[in-house]
C-alpha positions as CSV (number, residue, x, y, z in Angstrom):
1,E,0.0,-0.1,0.1
2,T,2.9,2.5,0.9
3,L,4.7,1.5,-2.5
4,K,1.6,2.6,-4.4
5,K,1.1,5.6,-2.5
6,E,4.8,6.5,-3.4
7,I,4.4,5.3,-7.1
8,S,1.5,7.4,-7.2
9,A,2.9,10.6,-5.9
10,W,5.8,10.1,-8.3
11,Q,3.8,9.5,-11.4
12,E,1.8,12.7,-10.5
13,K,4.9,15.0,-10.3
14,R,6.3,13.3,-13.2
15,N,3.4,14.0,-15.4
16,T,3.1,17.6,-14.0
17,I,6.7,18.3,-15.4
18,A,5.7,17.5,-18.8
19,R,9.2,17.3,-20.4
20,P,9.4,16.3,-24.0
21,M,10.8,13.2,-25.0
22,E,14.7,13.2,-25.8
23,W,15.3,10.7,-28.4
24,R,18.4,9.1,-28.9
25,F,18.8,8.4,-32.4
26,T,16.6,10.0,-35.5
27,T,13.9,8.2,-37.6
28,E,16.3,7.5,-40.4
29,D,18.8,5.9,-37.7
30,A,16.0,3.8,-36.5
31,R,14.9,2.9,-39.8
32,I,18.7,1.4,-40.2
33,K,19.0,0.1,-36.8
34,L,15.5,-1.4,-36.6
35,K,14.8,-2.4,-40.1
36,K,12.3,-5.2,-39.6
37,L,10.2,-2.8,-37.3
38,Y,10.5,0.1,-39.6
39,P,9.5,-0.7,-43.3
40,R,10.2,1.7,-45.7
41,L,7.2,3.3,-47.2
42,L,7.1,3.7,-50.9
């Protein structure tokens, strides 16, 4: 129960910050590295 309260408080705080996602690579890099998951559209 205590853990749930702590997680809920952390989650609420984290959501109010609303920081943008910091991607570690570009979409082009993802297409190369994860070729099977990112098929090239014609």
